[in-house]
C-alpha positions, -999 to 999 in steps of 0.1 A, spaced: 218 158 65 216 196 72 184 215 70 176 225 35 177 263 28 166 279 -3 179 312 -14 176 310 -51 141 325 -55 151 345 -85 153 312 -105 120 302 -92 99 300 -60 78 274 -43 41 275 -48 21 293 -20 -4 270 -4 -30 297 -9 -23 298 -44 -23 261 -48 -57 260 -32 -72 283 -58 -53 264 -86 -68 230 -73 -103 243 -72 -103 255 -108 -83 224 -119 -108 200 -104 -140 220 -109 -137 237 -141 -127 213 -166 -143 231 -197 -128 250 -224 -134 287 -219 -141 290 -255 -170 266 -254 -208 278 -252 -221 251 -230 -224 253 -192 -189 238 -187 -173 264 -209 -193 292 -194 -179 281 -158 -145 279 -171 -149 314 -189 -163 329 -157 -130 317 -138 -108 332 -167 -127 366 -165 -123 367 -128 -85 361 -130 -82 388 -156 -101 412 -135 -80 403 -105 -48 410 -125 -61 441 -140 -73 457 -106 -41 446 -90 -21 469 -117 -50 494 -119 -53 488 -157 -82 478 -180 -90 440 -184 -85 444 -221 -48 454 -215 -40 419 -200 -28 390 -221 -19 358 -206 9 337 -219 29 304 -209 55 326 -191 78 354 -192 99 343 -221 69 339 -243 55 373 -231 88 391 -240 89 372 -273 54 383 -282 59 421 -274 96 423 -288 88 405 -322 55 425 -323 72 458 -322 104 449 -339 93 455 -374 127 465 -388 149 493 -380 168 501 -347 163 487 -312 179 500 -279 183 477 -249 208 474 -219 238 453 -214 219 437 -184 191 420 -201 180 384 -191 184 358 -218 147 360 -227 155 395 -241 191 394 -251 189 363 -271 155 371 -287 170 404 -300 202 386 -311 179 362 -332 160 390 -350 167 395 -386 163 430 -403 170 448 -370 201 466 -357 205 465 -318 224 489 -296 233 475 -261 236 504 -236 264 500 -214 262 494 -176 282 515 -151 300 498 -121 268 501 -100 249 480 -126 227 507 -142 223 519 -177 222 557 -182 192 575 -195 217 600 -210 231 571 -229 195 561 -240 189 596 -253 220 597 -272 213 563 -288 180 572 -304 179 575 -341 153 583 -367 148 545 -373 145 535 -337 113 513 -335 117 500 -300 135 505 -266 136 474 -243 149 473 -207 148 449 -177 131 465 -147 153 449 -119 181 428 -129 178 391 -122 213 387 -111 222 419 -92 187 432 -83 197 466 -96 168 485 -110 166 504 -143 156 540 -140 122 533 -154 108 567 -150 136 584 -169 136 557 -196 98 559 -200 98 596 -201 126 596 -229 106 569 -250 73 587 -245 89 621 -257 103 603 -287 72 584 -296 90 552 -294 75 519 -279 91 511 -245 88 474 -235 98 464 -198 109 430 -186 93 433 -152 97 396 -142 122 404 -115 101 433 -99 64 424 -102 52 406 -68 82 420 -49 74 457 -49 47 479 -63 53 482 -101 50 517 -115 33 520 -148 46 552 -162 31 569 -192 58 560 -214 57 521 -207 41 506 -238 40 469 -225 55 450 -196 59 413 -189 56 390 -157 59 354 -148 41 332 -123 68 310 -111 89 340 -97 60 350 -73 50 317 -59 26 305 -87 34 274 -108 57 275 -138 39 277 -171 21 309 -167 27 346 -174 14 378 -186 17 409 -208 3 443 -201 -3 461 -234 -14 497 -232 -46 503 -250 -43 515 -285 -11 494 -295 -14 465 -320 7 435 -320 12 408 -346 11 374 -330 37 348 -335 15 319 -323 -12 314 -347 -43 294 -343 -77 302 -325 -87 337 -314 -76 333 -280 -64 363 -259 -81 388 -284 -61 369 -311 -28 377 -298 -19 344 -282 -36 312 -298 -40 281 -279 -66 272 -252 -57 291 -220 -40 275 -191 -69 283 -169 -57 267 -134 -23 283 -140 -38 317 -147 -62 315 -116 -29 307 -95 -11 336 -110 -39 360 -102 -40 347 -66 -3 349 -63 -4 385 -73 -31 394 -48 -10 378 -19 22 394 -31 40 426 -21 33 419 16 68 412 28 89 437 7 103 456 37 110 423 55 128 409 25 150 440 23 158 437 60 167 402 58 187 406 25 208 434 43 211 412 73 226 384 52 247 407 33 262 427 61 270 393 80 290 381 52 308 412 44 318 418 80 331 383 85 349 379 52 371 408 41 374 399 6 338 399 -3 324 426 -24 287 436 -34 282 435 -71 256 462 -81 254 491 -56 226 509 -75 189 509 -61 180 473 -58 148 452 -57 142 442 -22 151 405 -22 186 402 -41 222 404 -33 251 393 -57 285 389 -38 320 383 -51 340 360 -32 374 371 -42 401 344 -44 373 317 -44 360 297 -74 324 304 -76 316 269 -90 333 251 -62 317 273 -37 281 266 -51 287 230 -50 300 231 -15 270 251 -2 248 228 -21 263 197 -1 255 216 31 220 221 19 221 256 8 206 264 -26 220 295 -42 230 305 -78 261 315 -98 239 337 -119 208 333 -141 191 299 -139 190 299 -177 228 299 -179 232 271 -156 257 245 -173 273 271 -194 304 277 -171 309 310 -184 313 343 -163 282 363 -160 276 383 -191 259 409 -168 288 413 -145 312 416 -171 290 445 -188 294 462 -155 332 461 -160 339 438 -130 362 415 -148 364 379 -154 380 368 -120 354 388 -102 326 375 -121 339 338 -117 339 343 -80 304 355 -76 272 342 -63 236 354 -62 214 352 -32 177 358 -36 151 357 -7 112 353 -8 86 366 15 87 331 31 123 334 41 130 337 78 155 354 101 165 320 113 173 308 78 194 340 69 213 335 102 219 298 92 227 305 56 251 332 65 269 308 89 273 281 64 285 305 38 312 321 62 325 286 73 326 273 38 344 301 23 370 301 52 375 265 46 380 270 8 404 300 13 440 292 1 
C-alpha cells in the first residue's frame, strides 16, 4: 500500500495534537455545566471564559462580540437569518453551500448573485450597482473554498459601510490560514473549528457591538441569548487553542502550493489553473483538460492521495462545480477539475510525492 497523502484540508483537517491536549483536559476535568452555580459549573464557566478571551484577543475584539456555535453552517444561518428580515440581499456567485442554500431557502427576500469574472472574483463595481433602497444584507465569502480566490473585502466593506447595510462574511476558508482583516464595514463573520485543526462540531460568529440578531435556536439564555443549548466546552476550548496555533505556516503553505502547482503545470501541458485572482495560501484548483475529474479522483485515491472534486458538501452530486461554472469556465473544464488544499503540516516531501503521483496518473489516463 502506498503512503497516504492528504491534500483535502479545505474539506476538513486532522486535529493538532496540542489542540487535542487542551480539549482532553477540559473534557476530563471540567464535566460541569457552565451555567451551573456550584463548584463544577464555576470551573467549566472559567474554561469557557478563558476560551472566549483567547478567541477575542486573537482577533483583537471584545469578548462580548464572540458567539460560539456548532460550526460554520450554523454560524452563517444565525447571522443570515438574523439580518434577512425581508427585502433585498446581495451575495456572490462563489458562495459555499452554507450561504447559497440558506439564501435560496429564505422566504420574503429577493437575492442578487453577483457574477464572477474568469479570475474567480466578484466586482465591487457590480456590488455598488446592485444596491437598492430595500437592500437589507450583503453577504460574501472571504476566500472561496474551491479556488482559494479572495473577495476584495476592503472594497466590499467600504461600500456596505457607506450604504449603511450589514455585511456578513463567510470567513471559514480564511481564518486560521492568514490574518483576517476586520474592516469597519464588516458587521459579522463566521469561522469553523474543523478547518483549522480543531475537531468538528464547533464554530463561531463575530458580531460587531451594537448589532442585534433574532436567534433561530430557542431555549436557554446561552451565548447571550443568541444560541440556546449548553455550550460544547471541550470543542470551544479546542477551537481557541487551534486559533492560537494557527497562521504560523502561511508563507510555507503558499510556497508548497506554488511548488505543487508549478510541477504539475510544467509536466502536463493541458493543465490550467482555475482562479487566478489573489488566493488564500493553501489552495489550488486545476483543470486536467481531456481527463474526467471523477475518474482521476478515484485513481488518485487508489494510489493513496486524497483530493477533492470541489466542495466536500457536494460530494455525491456528480455535477460540475457551480463556482467554476459561475466563472464562465464551461462544463467540460469544470468536470475535469480537482482541488488540492494543503495544511501547515504538509511537507515538501509530500508535495513532491503527490505531484509525481498526479503526473503519472494523468499520463496513464490520457487518451
